[in-house]
N, C-alpha and C positions, 0 to 999 in steps of 0.2 A: 360192363361185363368183361371177364378176362378173355384174352385172345383165343384160348383153346376152345371156348364154347362156340366159336364161330366156324370151326373146322370139323370135318368128318373123317379125313384120312390123313396119314402122316405127311403127305406131300400136297396138301390142298391150300390154295391161296386164301387170304383173308376175304370175307364176304364183300367188303367194299374197299377198293383200292383208291387211295388218295394220291392224286398226282396226275401226270400226263398219260401214263399207260393205262388203257382200258382194255382188259382182256375179254376174249370170248370164252365164258365158262362152259363147263359141261351142262347140258340142258337137263335139269333135274326135277322141275316142278310143274311145268305148264303142259297139261296132257290133252287140252281140248282144241289144239290148232287143227284146222281142216284146210290143207293146202289145195290150191286149185291150179298150180302151175309153177314154173320156175324150177330151180334145182331142188333136190330132195331135202336140203337143209335150209331152204329159204322160205320166209313168210311174206316176202314182198321185194320190190325193187324201187330204187330211186335212180331214174335214168338207167344206166347200165350197171349200177352198183347194187348187189343183192343185200337184203336185210336178213341176217341169219337168225334162226330161232334162238340160238345161244345169246346173241346180242340183245334180243328183246328180253329174254329172261333175266340176264344180268342187270340191265337197266331197270327193269321192273323190281328186282330184288333190292337194288340200290335205293330206289325211291321208297319202297316199303320200309326198309331199315331206317331211312331218314325220318319218315313220319312216325315210326315207332319211338325213336329217340325224342322227337319233338313233342310227342303226345304222352310220353312216359309209360309206354306199354304196348300191348297188342292192339291192332286195329281190326275192325270188323269188315265184312264184305260190303256192308252198307256204307261204311265210311270210305272204303276204297272207291266205291261207285260215286259217292257224293264229291269226293276230291278229284275225280276223273284221273286217277293214277294211270290207268291203262292208256288213256288218250295222251297224257303228257309224256308217258314212256315212249310211245310211238313218235310223238312230235320231236322229242330230244334226239332220237335216232335219225330221223329224217334230216334234222338240222345238221347233224354231224356228217351225214352222207353228202349233203349239199356243200358243206365246207370242203370236204375231200375233193368233190367234183371241181370246185372253184380252184383249189390248190393245183389240181391236175391241169386246169385250163391255163393258169398263169405260170406253170412250171416250178412250183415251190417244192421241189423234190429234195429230200435230205440226202446227204452223201452216205456212202457205205460206212465211213468212219463214224459219222454221227449216230447211225443206227447201232453200231457195235458199242460205242461209248454209253449210249442210253441204256442198253440191256445190261452192260457190265456194272452199272452203278445202282441197279435195283437191289434193295436190301435183301429181298427174299431169295436172291441167287448167290448171296455171299456166305462164305465160311471163313470166320476169323478175319473179316474185312476184305477178303479177296474173292473175286469171281470164281465160282465152282462149277465147272462144265457138267460134272456128274449130277450135281444138285439141280442145275438148269434143266437137264434132260429128264430127270425123274419127276420134277414138278410139272413140267409140260405133259409128260406121259400120264400122270395122275389126273390131269384135267382133259385128257384125250385131245391134246393139241400137238401138232408137229412143229418143229422149230421153224419151218417155212411159214406156217400159218401164223404163229406168234409174231415172227419178224415182220410179216405183212401188216399185222395190226400196229406194230411199233412204227412202221413206215407211215401209215395213215395218221397216227397221232402226231408224228413229227411234221407231217405236211400241214396239219392244222396249226400247229405251233408256229411254223415258219410263216404261214399266211397271216396269223395274228400279228406277228412281229413286223411284217411288211406294212400292214395297215396302220400300226402304231407309229411307224417311222415316216408316215406321209407328211411332207413339209407344209407348215402353215406360217404365214407372215405374222409379224407382231401386230400390225394393224388389224388383221382379220381376228386375231385372238382378243384384241381390245373391244372390237365390235361385238363379239360373242359374249364377252364379259358383261357388256351393257345389257344384252338381251337376257342374260341369266339374272341380272339384278331386278328385272320386272317380275317380282315375286309376290305371290298371293298366299294368305293363310286360307286353309280349307278344312271344312268338315265333310267327310266323304262316307256315304252309306252305299254299300253294294247289295243289290237284291238279286238273288238267283231265282228265276221263275220256276226252275225245275224243283227247287226245294220248297217252294210255296205250296206245291200240291199236298204236302204233308199236313197242311193246315186247313184243307178243304174237308168238310164234314161228310161222312158216309153213314147213312141210316141203317138200322138193322134190317129194314125191309129191302133196301137196295142190296145189301150183302146176301140176304137169303135168296133173292131173285137171281142174283149173279151165280150163286152156287148150285142152282137147279139146272144150269146149262152144262151139258157134258163137255162141250168143247172148252168152256171156261175152266172146268176142273182139270182137264188134260193140260191146259196152259199152266195151271198152278203146280201140277205134278212135275212138269218140265222145269219150272223155276226152282222147285225144291231140289230136284236132282242136280241141277247146275250149282246150287248154292250149298248143298248138304255138307260138303267137306268143311266149309267155313262155319257152318252152324253146329257141327259136332263139337262137343267139349272133350278135348283130348285128356288122357291121363297126364297128370302133372305131379312134380315133386318140388318142394321148397327146400333148399339146401345151402350149406356153407362148405367151404373147403380151405385147406392149407396146401399150398403148392411150393415145392422146392424145385427149381429148374435145374436141368442137367447141362444146358448149353455152356460150353467152355469149361466144364468141370469134369472130374472123374466120377463116373456113374456110381462106383462102389462107395465113394465118400457121401454122395447124396443119399443113396439108399440107407447107409448107416445112420445118417442124420435124421431121416424121416422115421426110421424105426425107433430111434431114441425119443422123438417127439410123441410117437404113438403110445409109448409107455406112460407118458405124462398127461396126455390129453384125455378129457372126459366130456360128455355132453354139457356139463355145467360150466366148464372153463374153456370150451372150444372157442367162443368169440374172442376172449381175452388172448388166448394163445395164437389165434389166427392173426390178430393185429401184430403180435410179436414176431411170428415166424414166417408168415406167407410171403412169397416173392411174386405173387400176382398183384401188379400195381392197382388194379381196379378193386381188389378186395382189401387192400391195406387201409386201416382206419374204419373199415366197415365190418370187421369181424369175419372176413372171407365170404361175405354174403353173395350168393349167386342168384337170389330171387327165385321165382318159380319158372320152370321150363318143362316142355313136353319131350316125348321120345324123339330121338334123332337130332336134337339140338347140340348135344355134346359129342365128343369123339367116342367111338364105340366102346372102348374099355371102361371109360367113365360112365357112359350111359347104362351099360349093363349092370354095374354095381348100384347106381342111383335108383333104378327102378325095381331092384330085387331086395334091397336092404330094408330092414325094419325101421320105421320112423323112430327117432329118439336115440339112435345108436350111431357110433362112430365106426367107420370102415377100417379094414387093414390097409396098408399102403397100396395105392393103385398106380401102376406104371403106364404113362402115355407118352406120346411124342414130345410133350412139354416138360416132363419130369416125373416127380412122384407126388401123389396127392393123398391127403386124408380127407374123408368126406363125412359130414354130419347131415343126415336127412332129418329135417325138422317136421315135415308134413307131407303126406301123400294124398292126392285127390284123384278118385277114380274117374275114368272117362265116361262120357254119356253120349249115346247116339241120338241125333236129332230125329224127331218123329213128324211125319207129314201133317198129321191131325193137329199138332200144336202150332203149325205155321200157316195152315190153309186160310184162315180168316184174315190173318195179317197180310199175306200175299194178295188175297182177293181185294182187300181195302186199298192196297198199293196200286193195283191195276185199275180199279174204279176211279181212284183219285187222278191217275194219269190221264184218263179219258175226259175228265171234267174241265175241258179247255176254257169254256166260258166263265166258269166259277173262278178258275185260276186268274184269268184275265181281269175279272172284276176285283178280285182280292188285290192284285198288283196295283190297280188304279186307286183303290181305297188307301193302300199303304202309301203310295206316292203322294196322294193328296194330303193325308194326315202328316206325313213327314214334312211336306212343304210348309204347311201351316205352323208346325212346331219350330222349324228352322227360322222361318220369317219372324216368329214371335220371340226367338231366342230362348225357347222353353227347353232347356237341357234335360229336365226330368222326363218330359214327354218323349223326346227323341230317344232317350235311354230306354223308356218303357216299350216303345214300338220295336226298337232293334232287338231287345231281349226277348220279347214275345214271339217274334218271327225268326229269331236267330240270324239276324242280318249282320254283315260285316260293317263295323263302324271304326273310323280312324280319323285322327286329326293330323295335319301335316302342312306342307307348303307345296306350291306349284310354281314352276317357271317355264317359259316357252322352250327352253333348251333341254332341260332334264325331265320335264313332265312332273308327275306327283311323287313326292318324297316317300310316300307309303306304298308305292308300287302299284297303285290303281291303274287299270288298263284303259288309258285314254288314247283315242285315235287322233291323228292330225286334225281331222274335222272338229273333234271335241275341243282340242286346244285352240283352234282358230276362233271358235265361238266364245270360249272363256276370255280370251284376250282382245277380242274385237270391240268390246264395249268400254264403258268408263270403269276402269279397274280400281279407281279410288273409292267406288261405292260398293256396298254389299250386294251380291248377286246370288240368285238361286238358279241352278242348272239341273236339267234332267236329261240323261242320255239313255236311250233304249235301243238295244241291238236285236231285240226279239227273244233272246234267251236270258238276258240279264239287264238290270237297270242300275244306273249310277245316279244317285241324288247327291247334290253338292251345294254347299254354301261357301262362297268365297268372300273374303274381306281383304282390304289392302294391308300389305306388309311392308310398304315402302317407308324407309326411315332416312335419316341423314346419311349421305355418302361418306364413308370413312376413307381416310388416306391410308393406303396399304403400303407396308414396307416391302422392299424388293424381294425378300425371301418368301413372304406370304404370297405376293403376286406370282412369283415363279412357281410356287406350289399349286396355286389355283390354275395357272396356265397348263401345268402338267395334267391336272384333273380334267381340264377342258379337252386337251388332246386325247386323253383316254376315252372321254365321253364321246367325242367325235369319231374316234376309231371304232367304238362299239356301234354307233349309229350307222357308220359307213358299212360295217360288216352286216348289220341287220338289214340294211337296204339291199346289199348285194344278195344276201340269202333270200330275201323276199322276192327279188326279181328272178333269181334262179328257180325258186319254188314255182313261180308262175310259168316259167319256160320249160320246166323239167317234168316229165311224166312220172308220177308216183303211183305204183300199183301195190295193193295189199291183197295177198292171196287168201288170208284166213278171215274168219268171222269173229275173231276174238273180242272185238270191241262192241259187238251187237249184244243187246239185252236178251 
């Protein structure tokens, strides 16, 4: 999607900033925080470092956008809950705060010159390749940030960068690296199935009688009404339009020339030839080769000038030139879908089923045991079709990969040091079945030997692998430091935002 669709004002940053600078955006979407202490703008603290509501919202938005792109569209409230996006948002922020705390402890402070250089090289503060102080101030003002607040954020990001540089520079002997390389070569092939017990409740049956009985209790109905109220915004179907556009940018050009060019195109374009001419003329990189396609979007997703035309224009027609901060646009609205308000009656039984299933602890426990037993039999027998059938039926995560004692699982499976010890303590030349259960999830795994002949490595390849080892050790060192800091640091969250 073009960059202009991610902005709402003439001086607003991109929704997701790629790189070292992580800004505290204006708090625009999360209205249910209930603070219980701290500063008026804080939702919690990590030691003495506050967690700002803006920080939470920005990280939350970043993760939502990431999953939208990964999944190819909008994600529902149920998917947000299943993927634990709120929890991972908070975890990421806590980890960053702990790293800043560690940087403070070891004195990894950036110099004033480093801070200035970092800010002056950020592309959104440049005009014709040069730092523009007026643009800098206006963009910060549009995001309700003072220069001192923004510069404090930059200082913290540079502290983290300096800390990572220090851990990566930690000296390691050649002998130590050789020993680590031998450990890494203790590699196993693995089939790994991850079972979330929370998701298994969706497969526990609820009878009509159970549902009817549950709905006769007034307190249960009030719980359902509360759930509906909390989720209604995500359940409502917003008004949407499907559209295409042709954009001529004004940056670095004379506006009068761009205006004349778009007016000339406007005389040529029709609904029938719009796609073809968009590929020819548009200067929006994401629309080139796609006929200027913007997909479907709701109100407020576009800049105001564009949004106004998109939702008032008759479908099947081409607009007059529209001026925005990005340049001049021609817009073809292909389809308009009216919004629809969610109704409690339509969701009452669904939510009731969800609550009943959640309380069926014994049934969920029995189901998880049955699944693990059936998976074990299928894996032991090498019955790939049965493994596939079980994983698809219960929507389990299945992956093949490798495991070694140094890097863990190549597919990112969350294995603890105790799990790794169990895997490599036996005879790794033989096939093994392992089951790890932490109470909330299970990992079922079949391992087989991946040991082959030891190859003679050329110096360049060995040097490359040693660099990889150093980076892996640096990450493990930082993970260990952060884990220890988390154990020793008081973390307080004032809001109830992660509660159901």
